[in-house]
Every structure is written in structure tokens, then in C-alpha cells.
Residue, then its C-alpha position, 0 to 999 in steps of 0.5 A: m145283034a138286033t135289040i127289041s125294046k117295048e115299054i107299057r104303063i100298067d095301072a097296077s102297083a109294081d109289086d102286083v105286076w111283079e107277082v105275075i111277071g116274076d113267076f117263071a112257072t105260071g107268069p107267061h099264061r097269066m100275063a098273056p091269056g089267049y096267047v100262051l096256052t100252057t107252061e111246063v117247068d122242069g128246074d130252070l127250063r120251061s116249055v111254053t105253048f102258044a095259041d098258034g101251036t108254037v112251042v119253045q123251050e126257055r131257060l131262066v137266066s136270072r131272077d131278082d126280086d129286089t129290082r123286079r127283073i127276070v131274064y130268060a132265053v129261048v134255047e129250043s124252037a122250030h127256028p132257034p136263034a143263035h143268041d137270045n136274051a130277054v129281060m122283063q122288068v117292072l119299074p114303079d111309077g107311082a103308088d098304083t102304076c108301074r112300067f113294064c119293060w121288055v127288052r130282047d137281044i137276038l141273033p141273027d138279025d133277020l129274026a128280029p121282025s118275027f120276035d118284034d111281032a111276037m112281043t108287040r101283039p100281046l102287049p094290049v093283052i098283057k096290060q089288060a091281064l095285069e090290070n085285071e089281076r090288080r082288080r081281083n087282088r083289090g076285091v079279095s083284100q076288100v072282102r077281108t077287111 
């Protein structure tokens, strides 16, 4: 089984980042605007449409607010994996910074390069979107005080 692991530092609090990452319904297009066009949720299943036209069905496996960890799996796509397990976790790294960790186990191994690319390409967009979300949240709180 192939394992793909990505980690980036986000200049935003773990709570602010988790508010996006942990949202199974809207998280994908909020964290990766331009890569993810839409998500539609029905219970623990979501349909994700990507900018290149790819549509995948994903199942929510677990979500833990205390550890800021969400687990999901691709269950249907044009080339569905025999096994897929994706974990996203947000780890505090100071008051206003955190680490976004994304790990995926995939079978068969020959799918790893395409999944690796699909995880690597949006990382700069994810970082920017989550940092922009922080700036928007700060702007809102500044207006209220």
C-alpha cells in the first residue's frame, strides 16, 4: 500500500483552519477554490466536482473536533481505488499558526503518483485560502469591537 504525506504551515490559528477543514460539506471548495468547484452532501457521502471535470464520491469515515482530524475515503470515481483512506489534521503550532497534515493510504500502488499530484498541486492554494480566511475573520472581529 502506498502512503502519501503532505504537511504545510498555515499562518492562522488551528481553530480557524479547522473551521474550514473540518466542514465535510463546504470545506473542499472553501480550502481549494479554483480546484474544487462544488460539493454536494447526502448524509455521510459527498460528491466533489473538480475544475478539470473529475467527479468523485467520498465517504466521511470519522470527524473528531478535539483532535481536529477528519477522515474520508474515495468510494466512487472514474478509476476508483481498491482502498483509499485520507486523513486531514490541523495541529497547533503557536497562537496564530498551525500545521495542516494530509496523509493518504492508497491501493493499488500505481495510483499513488496521480493522487500525490492531486494533493501537491492545490497546497499553495489551500495555504492562501486558509490564510485569507483568517484575515476575513480578523476583519469581522475588528468591526465588532
